[in-house]
N, C-alpha and C positions, 0 to 999 in steps of 0.2 A: 505494500498500500503506500501510495506517495505522500509527502507531506502536505500537498494542498487536498488529496482524498481526505486527509483526518482532519484538514480546517473546514472544509467542505460539508464532513459529517459534522463536526463539533458544532458549527455554526447553526446549521440545519435542525439539529439536535434539542439547541438552546431557543431557536425561535418557536420548533414544536412545543417545547415545554413552557415559554411564555404565552403560546397563544391558547392551551388548553389551561391556564392559569385566569384567561379574562371571561368575561360572560358579556353578553350582550348590555344588559343592562347596566354593567360598571362601564362601558365605553360609553352608552347612551348619557350616562352622569355623566363622566368627565367632559366632555363634549358640551352639556349644556354648562356647565359648571364655568367652561372657559370662554364659552358664548358671552356667559353675562358678566364676568370678570373684563373681557375685552370692551364690552357699552359700557358698562360702568365708569372703568379709565377712560374711555374716550369723551364720555359727556362731561364726565368730572373735569376732564383739561380744556376740554371747549369752555364751560363753563366759567373755572378760574381765570381762562385766558380773556375772556369778555369782560371781567369781574375788573380785572387788573388793567386792562386797557384803558378803561374808564378815567381812570385815577390820575 
């Protein structure tokens, strides 16, 4: 077995192990949390930008 074959096998096994540990619910929860965090950050930065431009 070549070194590249061993690396590919190790990467494949790792990815399969990680994939099996996540559920669709966990992925959707993480995506929704990231979306809400992004929106809050964007809106807050726009709000603060407008507040401090007026002064």
